C-alpha positions in Angstrom: -101.9 82.5 125.9 -103.5 82.1 122.6 -103.4 85.6 121.2 -106.9 86.8 120.1 -106.1 88.5 116.8 -107.8 87.8 113.5 -111.3 86.3 113.9 -110.6 83.0 112.2 -113.0 81.5 109.7 -114.3 78.8 112.0 -114.9 81.3 114.9 -116.7 83.7 112.6 -119.0 80.9 111.4 -119.7 79.9 115.0 -121.0 83.4 115.7 -123.7 82.9 113.1 -127.0 81.2 113.7 -127.3 78.8 110.8 -126.8 75.2 111.7 -125.2 74.6 108.3 -122.4 77.0 109.2 -121.9 75.3 112.6 -121.5 72.0 110.7 -119.2 73.6 108.2 -116.6 74.4 110.9 -116.5 70.9 112.3 -112.9 69.5 112.6 -114.1 66.2 111.1 -112.3 66.2 107.7 -114.5 63.4 106.3 -117.7 65.3 107.2 -116.4 68.5 105.8 -115.3 66.9 102.6 -118.8 65.5 102.2 -120.3 68.9 102.7 -117.9 70.4 100.2 -118.8 67.8 97.6 -122.5 68.7 98.1 -121.8 72.4 97.6 -119.7 71.6 94.5 -122.7 69.9 93.0 -124.9 72.9 93.7 -122.4 75.2 92.1 -122.1 73.0 89.0 -125.8 72.8 88.8 -126.1 76.6 88.8 -128.4 76.7 91.8 -125.9 77.9 94.4 -126.9 80.9 96.5 -124.6 83.6 98.0 -124.8 81.7 101.3 -123.8 78.4 99.5 -120.7 80.1 98.0 -119.8 81.6 101.4 -120.1 78.1 103.0 -118.0 76.6 100.3 -115.3 79.3 100.9 -115.2 78.4 104.6 -114.7 74.7 103.7 -112.1 75.4 101.0 -110.2 77.5 103.6 -110.5 74.6 106.0 -108.7 72.4 103.4 -106.1 75.2 102.8 -107.3 75.9 99.3 -107.1 79.7 99.8 -107.3 80.6 96.1 -110.6 78.8 95.7 -111.8 80.2 99.0 -111.2 83.7 97.8 -113.0 82.9 94.6 -116.0 81.6 96.5 -116.1 84.6 98.8 -115.9 86.9 95.8 -118.8 85.2 94.1 -120.9 85.3 97.3 -120.3 89.1 97.4 -121.3 89.5 93.7 -124.6 87.7 94.4 -125.4 89.6 97.6 -123.4 92.9 98.1 -125.1 93.4 101.5 -123.6 90.1 102.8 -120.8 91.1 105.2 -119.4 87.6 106.2 -117.6 87.0 102.9 -115.8 90.4 103.2 -114.6 89.5 106.7 -113.4 86.0 105.8 -111.8 87.1 102.5 -110.0 89.9 104.5 -108.6 87.3 106.9 -107.0 85.4 104.0 -105.7 88.6 102.4 -104.1 89.6 105.7 -102.4 86.2 106.1 -101.1 86.6 102.6 -99.6 90.0 103.4 -102.1 91.8 101.1 -102.8 94.4 103.7 -104.6 97.0 101.5 -107.0 94.4 100.1 -107.6 93.1 103.7 -108.3 96.6 104.9 -110.7 97.3 102.1 -112.7 94.1 102.9 -112.8 94.8 106.7 -113.9 98.4 106.0 -116.7 97.3 103.7 -117.9 94.9 106.3 -117.9 97.7 108.9 -120.0 99.8 106.5 -122.6 97.1 106.1 -123.0 97.1 109.8 -124.3 93.6 110.5 -121.3 92.4 112.6 -119.3 95.6 113.0 -117.6 94.6 116.2 -116.0 91.6 114.5 -115.0 93.6 111.5 -113.6 96.4 113.6 -111.6 94.0 115.7 -110.2 92.4 112.5 -109.2 95.8 111.0 -107.8 96.9 114.3 -105.6 93.8 114.4 -104.5 94.5 110.8 -103.5 98.0 111.9 -101.8 96.6 115.0 -99.8 94.1 112.9 -98.7 96.8 110.4 -97.7 99.3 113.2 -100.6 101.7 112.9 -101.3 101.5 116.6 -103.3 104.7 117.0 -105.7 103.5 114.3 -105.8 100.0 115.9 -106.6 101.5 119.3 -109.6 103.4 117.9 -111.0 100.4 116.1 -110.7 98.2 119.3 -112.4 100.9 121.4 -115.2 101.2 118.9 -115.6 97.4 118.9 -115.8 97.2 122.7 -118.4 100.0 122.8 -120.5 98.1 120.2 -120.3 94.7 121.9 -119.0 94.8 125.5 -119.1 91.0 125.7 -116.8 90.4 122.8 -113.3 89.4 124.2 -110.9 89.9 121.3 -110.8 93.8 121.1 -110.2 94.1 124.9 -107.2 91.7 124.6 -105.7 93.4 121.6 -106.2 96.8 123.1 -104.4 95.7 126.3 -101.5 94.3 124.2 -101.1 97.8 122.6 -101.0 99.5 126.0 -98.5 96.9 127.3 -96.3 97.4 124.3 -96.2 101.1 125.2 -95.5 100.2 128.8 -98.8 101.8 129.8 -99.6 99.0 132.2 -102.3 100.8 134.2 -104.2 101.5 131.0 -103.8 97.8 129.9 -105.2 96.5 133.2 -108.0 99.1 133.2 -109.1 97.5 129.8 -108.8 94.0 131.2 -110.7 94.9 134.3 -113.5 96.2 132.1 -113.4 93.0 130.1 -113.7 90.9 133.3 -116.5 93.1 134.6 -118.5 92.6 131.4 -117.8 88.8 131.3 -117.8 88.1 135.0 -119.5 84.6 134.6 -117.0 83.4 132.0 -113.9 81.7 133.5 -111.9 82.5 130.4 -112.1 86.1 131.2 -110.2 85.5 134.5 -107.7 83.2 132.9 -107.0 85.8 130.2 -106.4 88.5 132.7 -104.3 86.1 134.8 -102.0 85.5 131.8 -101.5 89.3 131.4 -100.8 89.6 135.2 -98.3 86.7 134.9 -96.4 88.3 131.9 -96.3 91.6 133.9 -94.9 89.8 136.9 -97.9 90.1 139.2 -98.0 86.4 140.3 -100.3 86.9 143.3 -102.9 88.7 141.1 -102.5 86.0 138.4 -103.2 83.3 141.0 -106.2 85.1 142.4 -107.7 85.2 138.9 -107.0 81.5 138.3 -108.7 80.8 141.6 -111.7 82.8 140.5 -111.8 81.0 137.1 -111.9 77.7 139.0 -114.7 79.0 141.2 -116.8 80.5 138.4 -116.4 77.3 136.3 -117.7 75.1 139.2 -114.3 73.4 139.6 -114.2 72.5 136.0 -111.2 70.1 135.6 -109.8 72.0 132.7 -109.5 75.1 134.8 -108.0 73.1 137.6 -105.3 71.9 135.3 -104.7 75.4 134.0 -104.1 76.5 137.6 -101.9 73.5 138.2 -99.7 74.4 135.2 -99.3 77.9 136.6 -98.4 76.7 140.1 -95.9 74.2 138.6 -94.3 76.5 136.0 -94.3 79.9 137.7 -94.6 79.9 141.5 -92.8 76.8 142.6 -96.0 75.4 144.2 -95.5 71.8 143.2 -97.7 70.4 146.0 -100.5 72.8 145.1 -100.2 71.7 141.4 -100.5 68.0 142.4 -103.5 68.8 144.5 -105.2 70.5 141.6 -104.4 67.6 139.3 -105.8 65.2 141.9 -109.1 67.1 142.0 -109.3 67.2 138.2 -108.7 63.5 138.0 -111.4 62.8 140.6 -113.8 64.8 138.4 -112.7 63.1 135.1 -110.5 60.0 135.6 -110.4 59.3 131.9 -108.5 62.2 130.6 -104.9 61.1 129.8 -103.6 64.6 129.8 -104.5 65.1 133.5 -102.2 62.3 134.5 -99.4 63.6 132.4 -99.9 67.1 133.9 -99.7 65.5 137.4 -96.4 63.9 136.4 -94.8 67.3 135.9 -94.8 68.6 139.5 -94.1 65.1 140.7 -90.9 65.3 138.7 -89.9 68.5 140.4 -90.7 66.9 143.7 -88.3 64.0 142.7 -91.2 61.5 143.1 -89.9 59.6 140.1 -92.0 56.5 140.9 -95.1 58.7 140.8 -93.9 60.2 137.5 -93.7 56.7 135.9 -97.0 55.7 137.4 -98.8 58.8 136.0 -97.2 58.6 132.6 -98.1 54.9 132.3 -101.7 55.8 133.2 -101.8 58.5 130.6 -100.5 56.1 128.0 -103.0 53.5 129.1 -105.8 56.0 128.3 -104.1 57.4 125.2 -101.4 55.2 123.7 -100.3 58.1 121.5 -99.7 60.6 124.3 -96.2 61.8 123.1 -95.4 64.0 126.1 -96.1 61.1 128.5 -93.7 59.0 126.5 -91.0 61.7 126.6 -91.5 62.3 130.4 -91.3 58.6 131.2 -88.2 58.2 129.0 -86.5 61.1 130.7 -86.9 59.4 134.1 -85.8 56.0 132.7 -82.7 57.6 131.2 -82.0 59.5 134.5 -81.9 56.1 136.3 -79.6 54.5 133.8 -82.1 52.6 131.6 -80.8 54.3 128.5 -81.8 51.5 126.1 -85.4 51.5 127.4 -85.6 55.3 127.3 -84.3 55.3 123.7 -87.0 53.0 122.6 -89.6 55.3 124.2 -88.1 58.4 122.6 -88.2 56.6 119.2 -91.8 55.6 119.8 -92.6 59.3 120.5 -90.9 60.3 117.2 -92.7 57.6 115.3 -96.0 58.8 116.8 -95.4 62.5 116.0 -92.5 63.0 113.7 -92.6 66.7 114.1 -92.5 66.9 118.0 -89.2 68.6 118.5 -88.8 67.7 122.2 -88.6 63.9 121.5 -85.6 64.6 119.1 -84.1 67.0 121.6 -84.2 64.7 124.6 -83.0 61.7 122.6 -80.1 63.7 121.2 -79.1 64.8 124.7 -79.4 61.3 125.9 -77.2 60.0 123.1 -74.6 62.8 123.7 -74.5 62.0 127.4 -73.8 58.4 126.5 -70.8 59.6 124.4 -72.6 58.8 121.2 -72.1 62.2 119.4 -72.6 60.8 115.8 -75.9 59.2 116.9 -77.0 62.5 118.6 -76.2 64.3 115.3 -78.2 61.8 113.3 -81.2 62.4 115.6 -81.0 66.1 115.2 -80.5 66.0 111.5 -83.5 63.7 111.1 -85.7 66.4 112.6 -84.0 69.1 110.5 -84.4 67.2 107.2 -88.1 67.1 107.7 -88.0 70.9 107.0 -88.6 71.7 110.6 -87.0 74.5 112.6 -86.6 74.9 116.3 -83.9 77.0 117.9 -83.1 74.4 120.6 -82.5 71.7 117.9 -80.2 74.0 115.9 -78.3 75.2 119.0 -77.7 71.6 120.1 -76.7 70.7 116.6 -74.1 73.5 116.6 -72.7 72.4 120.0 -72.5 68.8 118.9 -70.8 69.6 115.6 -68.4 71.9 117.5 -67.6 69.0 119.9 -66.9 66.8 116.9 -64.6 69.6 115.5 -66.9 70.2 112.6 -66.4 73.9 113.1 -67.7 75.2 109.7 -71.0 73.5 110.3 -71.2 74.8 113.9 -70.4 78.4 112.7 -73.2 78.0 110.1 -75.7 76.9 112.8 -74.9 79.8 115.2 -74.9 82.2 112.3 -78.4 81.1 111.3 -79.5 81.5 114.9 -78.0 85.0 115.0 -79.9 85.9 111.8 -83.2 84.7 113.3 -82.5 86.1 116.8 -80.2 89.1 116.4 -80.8 90.4 119.9 -79.9 87.1 121.7 -76.3 87.5 123.0 -75.8 83.7 123.6 -75.5 82.9 119.9 -72.8 85.5 119.3 -71.0 84.1 122.3 -71.2 80.5 121.0 -70.0 81.5 117.6 -67.3 83.5 119.2 -66.1 80.4 121.1 -66.0 78.4 117.9 -64.0 81.1 116.2 -61.7 81.1 119.1 -61.3 77.3 118.7 -60.2 77.7 115.1 -57.8 80.5 115.9 -59.8 83.3 114.3 -59.2 85.8 117.1 -60.5 88.8 115.2 -63.8 87.1 114.4 -64.0 85.8 118.0 -63.5 89.3 119.4 -66.1 90.8 117.1 -68.7 88.2 118.2 -67.8 88.7 121.9 -68.0 92.5 121.6 -71.6 92.1 120.2 -72.5 89.7 122.9 -71.1 92.1 125.5 -73.1 95.0 124.0 -76.2 92.8 124.4 -75.4 92.3 128.1 -73.7 88.9 128.4 -71.1 89.2 131.2 -69.2 86.1 130.1 -68.5 87.8 126.8 -67.1 90.9 128.6 -64.8 88.8 130.6 -63.5 87.2 127.4 -62.9 90.6 126.0 -60.9 91.8 129.0 -58.7 88.7 128.8 -58.3 88.4 125.0 -59.5 91.5 123.2 -58.5 94.6 125.2 -58.2 96.6 122.0 -61.9 96.2 121.5 -62.7 97.9 124.8 -62.5 101.6 125.5 -59.4 102.6 127.4 -61.3 104.5 130.0 -63.6 101.5 130.5 -60.6 99.3 131.2 -59.2 101.8 133.6 -62.5 101.9 135.5 -62.7 98.1 135.6 -59.2 97.8 137.0 -60.1 100.3 139.7 -63.3 98.4 140.5 -61.3 95.2 140.8 -59.1 96.9 143.4 -62.3 98.2 145.2 -63.7 94.7 145.4 -60.6 93.4 147.1 -60.9 96.1 149.7 -64.6 95.4 150.1 -63.9 91.7 150.8 -61.6 92.8 153.7 -64.3 95.2 154.8 -62.2 98.3 154.2 -65.2 100.3 153.1 -63.7 103.8 153.4 -61.0 102.8 150.9 -63.7 101.4 148.5 -65.5 104.8 148.8 -62.3 106.7 147.9 -61.8 104.5 144.8 -65.5 105.0 143.8 -65.1 108.7 144.2 -62.4 108.6 141.5 -64.5 106.2 139.3 -67.4 108.6 139.5 -65.2 111.5 138.3 -64.3 109.4 135.2 -68.0 108.4 134.7 -70.2 111.0 136.3 -73.3 109.8 134.4 -73.2 106.2 135.6 -75.9 105.6 138.1 -74.3 102.2 139.1 -71.1 103.6 140.6 -73.0 106.2 142.6 -75.3 103.5 143.8 -72.4 101.3 144.8 -70.9 104.1 146.7 -74.2 104.5 148.6 -74.0 100.8 149.6 -70.5 101.3 151.0 -71.8 104.3 153.0 -74.6 102.2 154.3 -72.1 99.6 155.4 -70.5 102.3 157.5 -73.9 103.2 158.9 -73.8 106.5 157.1 -77.5 106.3 156.0 -77.9 109.9 155.2 -74.9 109.8 152.9 -76.3 106.6 151.4 -79.7 108.1 150.8 -78.1 111.0 149.0 -76.3 108.7 146.6 -79.3 106.5 146.1 -81.5 109.5 145.2 -78.8 110.7 142.7 -78.6 107.2 141.2 -82.4 107.1 140.9 -82.5 110.5 139.2 -80.2 109.1 136.5 -82.0 105.8 136.2 -85.4 105.7 137.9 -86.3 102.1 136.9 -83.6 100.1 138.7 -85.5 98.3 141.4 -82.5 97.6 143.6 -81.8 101.4 143.9 -85.3 101.9 145.3 -85.1 98.9 147.7 -81.7 100.1 149.1 -83.1 103.6 149.5 -86.1 102.1 151.5 -83.7 100.1 153.7 -81.8 103.3 154.7 -85.1 105.1 155.3 -86.0 102.3 157.7 -82.7 102.6 159.6 -83.5 106.3 160.1 -87.0 105.5 161.3 -88.5 107.2 158.2 -91.0 104.4 158.0 -93.6 106.1 155.8 -90.9 107.0 153.3 -89.7 103.4 153.3 -93.3 102.0 152.7 -93.9 104.4 149.8 -90.5 103.5 148.3 -91.1 99.7 148.6 -94.5 100.1 146.9 -92.9 102.0 144.1 -90.2 99.3 143.8 -93.0 96.7 143.5 -94.6 98.7 140.8 -91.3 99.1 138.9 -90.4 95.4 139.1 -93.1 93.1 140.5 -90.8 90.1 140.4 -88.3 91.3 142.9 -88.8 89.2 146.0 -86.9 91.4 148.4 -89.4 94.3 148.0 -92.2 92.2 149.3 -90.2 90.7 152.2 -88.8 94.0 153.4 -92.2 95.7 153.3 -93.7 92.7 155.1 -91.1 93.0 157.8 -92.1 96.6 158.4 -95.8 95.6 158.7 -94.8 92.8 161.1 -93.0 95.4 163.2 -96.2 97.3 163.3 -98.1 94.1 164.3 -100.0 94.1 161.0 -99.3 90.4 160.8 -101.9 89.4 158.1 -100.5 92.0 155.7 -97.0 90.9 156.6 -97.7 87.3 155.9 -99.4 88.0 152.5 -96.4 90.1 151.4 -93.8 87.5 152.6 -95.8 84.7 150.9 -95.8 86.8 147.7 -92.0 87.0 147.9 -91.9 83.2 147.9 -93.7 83.2 144.5 -90.5 84.7 143.0 -87.9 83.1 145.2 -88.9 79.7 146.4 -86.3 79.2 149.2 -86.1 82.7 150.5 -85.4 81.7 154.1 -85.8 85.1 155.6 -89.4 85.2 154.3 -90.1 81.7 155.3 -88.8 82.2 158.9 -90.5 85.7 158.9 -93.9 84.0 158.3 -93.2 81.7 161.1 -92.4 84.6 163.4 -95.7 86.3 162.4 -97.7 83.2 163.2 -95.8 82.9 166.5 -96.8 86.4 167.5 -100.4 85.7 166.5 -100.4 82.6 168.8 -100.8 80.1 166.0 -98.1 77.8 167.1 -98.8 74.9 164.7 -98.5 77.2 161.7 -95.4 78.8 163.2 -93.8 75.4 163.7 -94.6 74.3 160.1 -92.9 77.4 158.7 -89.9 77.1 161.0 -89.5 73.5 159.8 -89.7 74.6 156.2 -87.1 77.3 156.9 -84.7 74.6 158.2 -85.4 72.4 155.2 -84.5 75.4 153.0 -81.1 75.7 154.8 -81.8 78.2 157.6 -80.2 76.8 160.7 -80.9 80.0 162.7 -84.5 79.0 163.3 -83.5 75.7 165.1 -83.6 77.4 168.5 -87.0 79.0 167.9 -88.4 75.7 166.7 -87.1 73.8 169.8 -88.5 76.4 172.1 -91.8 76.7 170.3 -92.6 73.3 168.9 -93.2 70.0 170.5 
């Protein structure tokens, strides 16, 4: 999603009524240069008005001459102190330059002038948001919304603040208000859909994208947006292809629609279709870099490396700053065993002054493979500096340090990666750096290893005895109490399991698996209402956890609420594509509803996903 933050110069000009301002924000550089030359002549002739200086400021900003733009806005203000637009646009530049006090002064003056206060309030709110003054930002966004309920930016920025505070209900209240006030604008629905997606509510996101398509009258751009969502986030490749097909029917001359169609076809392994659609995209737009890269990827996959290399190079020639072309060509060269050539490709991108973490990571891995360890360590160190909370880069640097025999440095890196949650790093520490680990932690892990061996042989009571001792050593660890609950459940001691789950939840209330396990035991004890409440709470805690939806759907299916059950099980498939229990469960629901064709289709899909248990049902039910 494009974050609605500062009202950009071009957008601000669009909100005005003067046709000269509309022309000024054209993306046509030649036209804009002509207009700027005309305004320069007016200024030199001494006949320029405040409006003329303001327009010249917009044009100079377009051409990235921010110093002259500021000078123009300042002169416009001198000539007409009641003119609010130059304050807003000058404030935008100051904010980008990090001159926050000057930006705040300009936005505040524009608010006082009161001609476009919602815009100025949004801009000042975004400034406050960017500088950590969230309470002040919240007040400005709320005022902007009250002044202009149709203005989208303050809703979106306010929702971002609530999400940053984990106040999701407040965030969606704001977004719902935004949609209600802009119900005929498809962008309102796509905006809320993006928030739903980021929060993990894929069903709601899809519903909003459906609504955007409907409100837009099946506008092909919104069909393509929905197709991207289906392809990237909910594994619905066939649905994505269908949306692309409809978009292409409506506008068969848009190269990007064919490229977008190639993406789900790639996932469906229809490689001939990928080539066909990429070639059509390139026929319509010979400079479509992503179509070149996609086609090259398929050619390389089928062994046509030389042809693929030419296409990658063509993509780089067309757009020398498109990182993915360099990345894919470097991977292809490396796969061919051409490490020096792969390095040359990556360094060509880097020498252009570009940065992308994937490029630098691959460069580090290739140099490590070539035993250029100093360079590799430098690459991973830079990535650590840029992304200090990503454990992977500590792990990679640690492996290089291990390769050169610097055990102390390797252990230090692995310890940091372990602290950031990377299990591979912890295993390395146990094998190579025990002195870095707490003695009690090592004792507990040895005990857990023993417990796992008993669990594999289904000696659950012995596992419980070991966990009792572990819990004495670490009484504040919710995980060990939860694991003991699971062992009790394995022995059908659901009351004992519930007691442990509740204790674990009291220590850590946001672990979704604790709530799901609790609901399972409630179900075994016929405490159905408690189970339903617990599953709903689990969904609220972590909406991406497929098992919550399936298990809740199974309860509704047992209550013969088949439509609710199907919706929940289908939702589970948005998060786990080949969840065979859910696929077969949907088939069972349709069978109970008497819809045999649908039941058979779902049983067939379950078999294709690897569930052999439905074979008998399918044979008995389907022709």
